[in-house]
N, C-alpha and C positions, 0 to 999 in steps of 0.2 A: 408152389414148391412141394415136391414129394420128398418128405423127410425119410420115409421108409417105403421101400418098394415091395417088401414081402407081404404075404397075405394077412398075417396077423399083426395087429398093432401092438407095439411094445410100449404100453402105457407108462411104465415106470421110467423107462429111458427118456420118453418125451417129457415127463414131469421134471426129471433131473435137468434135461436140456433147457426147459423153461426157467428153472431156478438159476441155472448158470447164466442165462441171458439176463435175468434180473440183476444178478451180481455184476455182470459186465456194465449194465446201465448205471448201477450205483457207483461203480468205480469211475465211470465217465463223468457222472455228476460231481463226484468229489474232485476230480481233476478240473472241472469247470469252476468250482468254488475256490480251489487252492492255487491254480495255475495263474500265469501272467496274462494269458489271453482272456478276452471277454467271454462271459458265459455263452452268448449267442453263437460264438465260434464253434461250439460243440453240438449245436442243435441238429444239424443234418445227420451226424453220426448217431445221435440219440433217437431220431425218428426212424432210422434204419433198424435199430435194435427193437424199438417198439413194434415195427412192422413184422420183424422176425418173431416176436412174441405172439402176435396175432396169428401167424401161420402155424406156429406150434399148437396153439389152442385149437385152431381149426382142425388139425390132424387128430387131436385127442377127441374132439366132439364127433368127427367123422367116424372114428373107430368105435365110439360108443353107439352111434346110430346104426352101425352095421352089426352090432351085437357081437363084437369080437370078444374072445376070452379075456377076462380082466382079473388082476390080482386082488382088487378090492371091490366093494360095492360100487356100481356105476355112479350112484349119486355122490359118493365120496370123491371119486376121480373127477367128476364134473365140478364139484365144489372146490377142490384143490386147484384145478386148472383155472377156474374163474377168479379165485382169490389171487393167484399168481399174476394173472393178467391185470388185475387191479393195481398190483404193486408197480409193475413196469409202466402202466398208464399214468400212475401218480408221479413217478420219477420224471417221465417225459413232460407231463403237464406242468410240473414245477419249473423245469428248465425253460419251457415255452413261455412262461410268464415273464422271464427276463426279456423276451423278444417283444411280445405284444403289449406289455406294460412299460416297455422302454426303461427297464431298470439297468443302470449302467454300473452300479457299485456292488461290491461284495463286502460282507462284514463278518465278525466272529460268530454271530448267530447262524448265518447261512453255512459257514464252514463247519461248525459243530454239528449241524443237522446232517451235513454230507457224511460225516464220520458215523453218526448213528445209523443212517440208512445203509451204509456199507456193512456195518456190523450186523444189522438185522438181516440183510440179504445173505450174508455168509452163514448165519444160523439157519436160515431157511434152506439153503443148499445142503448144509450138513444134515439137516433133518430128513430131507428127501433121500439122500444117500442111505441113511439109516433105515428109512421106511422100506426101501427096496430089499433090505436084508432082515426086515422085521425085528429091528432092535428097539423094542418099544420103550424100555426104560430110558435109554439114551435120548430118544426123541423128546421125552418129557423134560429132560434137562435143558434142551435147546428152547423148548416152548417157554420155560420159565425166564430164560434170558431175553426172549422176544418181548415178553410182558414188561420186563425191567426197562428195555430200550424204549418201549412205547411210553412208559411213564417219564423217562428222560426227555423224550420228544415233547410231551405235554408241558413239562416244566420249562423247557427251552422256549416254547411258543409263548407261554405266559410272561417269561422274562423279557422276550423281545417286544411283545405288545406293551408291557408296562414301560419299557424304555421309550417307546413311541409317545405314549401319553404323558410320561413324566417330563420328557425333554422334547416337546413338539418342535418341528421345524416348519417345513412347507406342508400344508394339509394334503395336497395332491400326492406328494412323495410319501407321506406317512400312510395314506390309504393303500398305496401300492405295496409298501413293505408289510402292512398288516395282511393283505391278501396273500402275499407270498408265504409268510410264516404259517398262515392257516392251511395253505395247500401242502406245505411240508409236513405239518402235523397230521394231515389226512393220510399222507403216504406212510407214516409210521403206524397209523391206525390200520392201514391195509396189511402191513406186515404182521401186526398182532392178530388180524383176522385169519391169516394163514395158521398161526399158532393155535387158534381156537378150533379150527377144523382138524388139525393134527391131534389135538387133545381128544377130540371126539372119536377119531379113528383109533387112537391108542386104547381108549376105554372099551371100544367095541371088540377089538381083536386081541388084546393082551390077556 
């Protein structure tokens, strides 16, 4: 897929596109957790968004390899693209676990996670739009919120796992839930990783 036909690669537009794609995936995940249809019903659409994210990342890396003019250090652009790719990979991997672990149910822990992930991806997108305009101070404000959301994800994971071991049911089912909660928490970690790179960029350029 050729996202840009012109000679120069518009790195900032591609990064914003990747962040928008992450937000779309986050909203789809929230719909999977909140809606009446089973989560697996949304898996094909999620896989398409994950594939689109891979294509955007490829376009960014291709532009970097061709030494196209870049608004930031090439290493910063590469790191931002890689971290964004990890976010959408994490969202897709979380939803995929409902399929191959055969998880049929949804619960408040999963639903609350979906809200945290949507909020985190919204802050990421807002940060990238500010980055394109070099609004360094405002970027830092979003980074702070991403750290707050990561802490909320950690707390939610601990509460979910505590519930498993406080009120155990079927060991096989409990294992699957623990695996899912940990994968969700890794996704919020990936969002925080984006904030860490943004903080580094802000310190370097502000």
